[in-house]
C-alpha positions in Angstrom: 4.2 -4.9 -29.5 4.8 -2.5 -26.9 8.6 -1.3 -26.3 10.2 -1.2 -22.6 11.6 2.0 -22.1 13.6 1.8 -18.5 15.4 4.7 -17.2 17.6 4.8 -14.6 17.7 8.3 -13.1 18.3 10.1 -9.2 15.8 12.8 -7.9 14.4 13.5 -4.5 11.1 12.4 -2.7 9.5 14.7 -0.2 6.7 13.7 2.1 5.1 13.7 5.8 5.4 11.1 8.2 5.2 10.1 11.6 8.3 10.0 13.8 9.2 8.5 16.6 13.0 8.4 18.4 15.0 5.1 18.2 16.8 4.9 22.1 20.3 4.5 20.8 23.3 6.5 22.0 22.8 9.3 18.9 19.7 10.8 17.8 17.7 8.1 15.1 14.2 8.5 14.3 12.4 6.2 12.9 8.6 6.2 11.1 5.9 4.8 11.8 4.3 4.3 8.4 6.2 4.8 5.6 3.3 5.1 3.6 0.9 7.3 6.2 -2.1 7.3 3.3 -2.5 4.0 2.5 -4.2 1.1 4.7 -2.6 -2.2 3.2 -3.6 -5.7 4.9 -0.2 -6.7 6.3 1.2 -6.3 9.7 4.6 -4.7 9.5 6.9 -7.0 11.9 7.8 -4.7 14.7 11.3 -6.0 15.4 12.1 -5.3 11.6 13.2 -1.1 11.6 11.1 0.6 9.0 12.8 4.1 8.2 15.4 5.1 9.5 16.4 8.7 9.6 20.5 9.0 11.6 20.5 12.6 12.3 24.0 13.7 11.5 24.9 17.2 13.4 26.0 19.1 9.9 25.5 18.5 6.5 27.7 16.6 4.5 27.9 16.8 1.1 25.6 14.2 -0.9 28.6 12.8 -2.7 30.5 11.5 0.4 27.6 10.2 2.3 27.3 8.4 -0.8 30.9 7.3 -1.4 31.1 6.6 2.3 27.6 4.0 1.9 28.9 2.2 -0.8 32.2 1.9 0.8 30.7 0.5 4.4 28.5 -1.8 2.6 31.0 -3.1 0.3 34.2 -3.2 3.2 31.5 -4.7 5.9 29.3 -6.7 4.0 26.4 -4.7 5.2 23.0 -4.8 2.9 21.1 -1.8 3.8 19.8 1.0 1.3 21.2 4.5 2.7 20.4 7.9 1.5 21.3 11.8 2.0 18.0 13.6 3.4 16.7 16.1 5.5 14.3 15.9 8.6 12.1 18.1 9.9 12.5 18.5 13.9 12.3 21.2 15.9 10.8 23.2 12.6 13.7 23.5 11.1 15.0 20.8 8.1 17.8 18.7 9.5 20.4 16.8 7.6 20.2 13.1 7.9 20.9 9.9 6.6 17.7 7.7 5.8 18.5 4.0 6.2 16.1 1.7 4.5 16.4 -2.7 4.5 17.3 -3.2 7.6 16.7 -6.8 9.3 17.3 -5.5 12.9 17.7 -2.8 15.1 21.4 -4.4 16.3 21.8 -4.1 12.7 20.9 -0.6 12.5 23.0 0.7 15.1 26.4 -1.7 13.3 25.2 0.8 10.6 25.6 4.1 12.5 28.9 2.7 14.1 30.4 2.3 10.6 29.6 5.9 9.8 31.2 7.2 13.0 34.1 5.2 12.2 34.0 6.6 8.4 33.8 10.4 10.1 30.6 11.0 10.4 29.0 13.0 13.1 25.8 12.1 14.7 23.2 14.5 17.3 23.3 13.0 20.7 20.8 11.3 21.7 17.7 13.4 23.4 14.1 12.9 24.5 11.8 13.5 21.6 8.1 13.8 21.6 6.3 11.6 18.6 5.3 14.2 15.0 4.7 14.7 12.1 7.4 15.9 9.9 8.2 16.6 6.4 10.8 14.2 5.5 13.0 14.7 2.0 15.6 11.8 0.6 17.5 11.6 -2.1 16.4 8.7 -4.1 17.6 6.1 -7.0 14.8 5.8 -9.4 14.9 2.7 -11.7 11.4 3.8 -14.0 9.2 2.2 -16.8 8.3 4.5 -18.9 4.0 3.7 -19.6 3.4 6.8 -21.1 4.6 10.1 -22.0 3.6 11.2 -18.6 3.6 8.5 -16.4 5.8 6.4 -14.9 5.9 2.6 -12.7 8.5 2.0 -10.6 10.6 -0.9 -11.1 11.6 -2.0 -7.9 8.6 -2.0 -6.3 5.4 -2.7 -8.3 3.0 -0.7 -5.4 4.7 3.0 -6.9 3.7 4.9 -9.9 5.0 8.3 -10.8 2.9 11.1 -13.1 4.3 14.4 -14.2 2.9 17.7 -13.0 2.5 21.0 -15.0 4.2 23.3 -12.0 6.7 22.4 -9.2 4.2 22.5 -6.4 5.0 23.8 -2.3 4.1 20.9 0.4 1.3 23.0 1.6 -0.2 23.4 -1.6 0.4 19.8 -2.4 -1.2 18.4 0.7 -3.9 20.8 0.5 -4.7 19.3 -3.0 -4.1 15.6 -1.8 -7.0 16.2 1.1 -9.1 17.5 -1.1 -9.1 14.8 -4.3 -9.4 12.4 -1.5 -12.3 13.6 -0.2 -13.9 13.2 -4.0 -12.8 9.6 -4.8 -14.7 6.6 -4.0 -12.0 5.0 -2.9 -9.1 7.4 -1.6 -6.8 4.5 -0.1 -3.8 5.6 -1.2 -0.9 7.5 -0.3 1.1 10.8 -2.4 3.9 12.4 -2.0 6.2 14.8 -4.2 8.7 14.0 -6.1 11.5 15.3 -9.1 13.8 13.4 -11.4 16.6 14.7 -13.8 16.1 13.8 -17.3 18.4 15.2 -20.4 15.6 17.5 -21.0 15.9 18.7 -17.3 14.1 18.5 -13.8 10.6 16.8 -13.9 8.3 17.3 -11.3 6.0 14.6 -10.4 3.7 12.9 -7.5 4.9 9.4 -6.1 1.7 7.6 -6.1 2.0 4.2 -3.5 -1.1 1.5 -4.0 -0.5 -2.0 -3.8 -4.0 -2.3 -6.5 -3.7 0.6 -8.1 -5.0 0.1 -12.0 -3.6 2.2 -15.1 -7.5 3.5 -14.8 -7.4 4.3 -11.5 -3.8 6.1 -11.8 -4.9 8.2 -14.6 -7.9 9.1 -12.7 -6.0 10.4 -9.7 -3.4 11.9 -12.2 -6.4 13.7 -13.9 -7.6 15.5 -10.4 -4.2 16.8 -9.4 -3.9 17.9 -13.2 -7.3 19.9 -12.7 -5.9 21.1 -9.3 -3.0 22.1 -10.4 -4.1 24.2 -13.6 -6.3 26.3 -11.0 -3.2 27.5 -9.2 -2.1 28.9 -12.8 -4.7 31.2 -13.2 
């Protein structure tokens, strides 16, 4: 009988998304599609926010953001996921708080005001044309170790991870991903760079989002990435 190994850890996810501003008093960006490389069959509810990025005026310690988030959720009975992060804006990485799991835009504004009351300062609203930018967020992972190099996300069955031989720069990863998609019969998946902590140190991974990803398909994708990365090492 297979022994289930569950791993709880923290790490980061880096990806590129299409972003647009939300008209609040402060600068908030919203992703148009949380998984731009994947085209599913469901139509998102336009009245419910996807991922929101509250752009802060300065960079706060991650621990401070996490503790304030915990306090807001506990004391104000608010349900959401808040994580410190960075988002590409005006050709530079700006600090932000990424918000997910919010019922409405009005609730999101309540959460924004709660952070302000706890001392977090945000950039004032300004007009930003829709654009494609890189985001990097701190993430709490609950993973099931499927093999010694592949993991399934316990909270989201469409998410899968596999380790890679070396850390990649974004331009390297993007180029490899485009090439792999061109040479796959079914290129319908979204990919992101990631890393998380294990006892032995930091583990570099690629996250695959695909609602119908079988173990065989994940192995095929992983093998193609491994071959492409191997060429970089030579």
